[in-house]
C-alpha positions as CSV (number, residue, x, y, z in Angstrom):
1,M,47.5,43.6,-103.8
2,N,47.5,45.8,-101.0
3,I,44.5,47.2,-99.2
4,G,44.5,50.6,-101.1
5,E,44.5,48.8,-104.3
6,A,41.2,46.3,-103.1
7,V,39.5,49.3,-102.0
8,K,39.7,50.9,-105.3
9,E,38.9,47.4,-107.3
10,R,35.8,47.0,-104.8
11,I,34.4,50.7,-105.4
12,L,34.7,50.0,-109.3
13,E,33.3,46.8,-109.1
14,L,30.2,48.2,-107.2
15,C,29.9,51.1,-109.6
16,S,30.2,48.6,-112.5
17,E,27.5,46.3,-110.9
18,R,25.1,49.4,-110.2
19,N,25.8,50.8,-113.8
20,I,26.9,54.3,-111.9
21,T,29.9,56.4,-112.4
22,I,32.2,57.3,-109.5
23,N,30.8,60.9,-109.7
24,K,27.3,59.6,-109.1
25,L,28.7,57.7,-106.2
26,G,30.0,60.8,-104.7
27,T,26.4,62.3,-104.8
28,M,24.7,59.2,-103.6
29,S,27.5,58.9,-100.4
30,G,28.6,62.6,-99.9
31,V,32.0,61.8,-100.2
32,T,33.6,64.4,-102.1
33,Q,34.5,64.0,-105.7
34,S,38.2,64.4,-105.4
35,T,38.2,62.0,-102.3
36,I,36.9,59.2,-104.6
37,N,39.1,60.4,-107.5
38,N,42.2,60.2,-105.1
39,I,41.0,56.7,-104.1
40,V,40.6,55.2,-107.5
41,S,43.5,56.8,-108.8
42,G,45.9,55.5,-106.1
43,R,46.9,58.7,-104.5
44,N,45.2,57.5,-101.5
45,N,46.0,54.4,-100.4
46,S,44.7,54.6,-96.4
47,T,41.1,55.5,-96.9
48,T,39.3,55.6,-93.4
49,I,36.8,53.4,-92.3
50,A,34.3,56.4,-92.0
51,T,35.0,57.3,-95.7
52,I,34.2,53.6,-96.6
53,K,31.0,53.8,-94.1
54,K,29.7,56.8,-96.2
55,L,30.5,55.1,-99.4
56,C,28.3,52.1,-98.2
57,D,25.5,54.1,-96.9
58,G,25.4,55.7,-100.4
59,L,25.3,52.3,-101.9
60,D,22.8,50.9,-99.5
61,I,25.2,48.0,-98.3
62,T,26.6,47.2,-95.0
63,V,30.6,47.6,-94.3
64,V,30.5,43.8,-94.1
65,E,28.9,43.6,-97.4
66,F,31.6,46.0,-98.9
67,F,34.5,43.8,-97.4
68,S,32.8,40.7,-98.6
69,S,34.6,40.4,-101.8
70,D,37.3,38.2,-103.4
71,V,39.7,41.1,-103.9
72,F,40.1,41.2,-99.7
73,N,40.8,37.4,-99.9
74,H,44.8,37.6,-101.0
75,L,45.9,41.0,-99.6
76,E,49.6,41.5,-99.2
77,Q,51.0,41.7,-95.9
78,E,51.1,45.4,-94.8
79,I,54.2,45.0,-92.1
80,K,57.3,43.8,-93.7
């Protein structure tokens, strides 16, 4: 799994835990619907930390809490 896939999985995991849609997450965080759709569809594999911070703010979690998930424990090496 690469970092883009892990970010996607984490966003979906957090939405599921809170029983919210990605549309609702966009409203809560101020991140555009198209940006979130691009992340979860895999079209955007290089989400900025600024976008992740906005998502975290909308979810009322820290960036550390966002990355504190098993999905980030076994990432593929990005530089080959």
